[in-house]
Steps between C-alpha positions, in 0.01 A plus 500: 500500500592259217463606143555293192523588134190409313529333162426830323775672690741215437432509129550876492829475696618233258414700197686803640797277572497377142470863356767647730726201408441558132584870527818422699600231248428744220714770653777254555477387136541866391819531712659185364584503131288254290155598632242301696368150474126575458233573763488173676879440529554864589249468777666186630844666475368806683353285775823287522702817499303625796574179685865512409541859612310424828736215573831628363513861607461451878770219487743742330406794735351699212209733559356704220243656729160436640157548365350439167771667293782309673317169455447575130866595441618186688262282303619642167860435594407148607326448173804625303705244689246229403512608133881498492513155668240371242709639212820354627334153550353508147844549347640189672 
């Protein structure tokens, strides 16, 4: 049996991805002094942070745990890393 995502499901998945990314970026902005960057950039930072954590942690042998909570924690840590890198690069 072959199933595909319809355009409605794809749109909903994309919107959820953006909202979760924004929440993760916002949480990371709270943890790093200086606040966030606004909704759009916080969402991008949250999404990028998830990608960074998904790539970096396994390469370092770090496991925060499985499931939703572990994924959110790893994504927030990844987003904090992204924010710190952005701030360092802006100072150069």
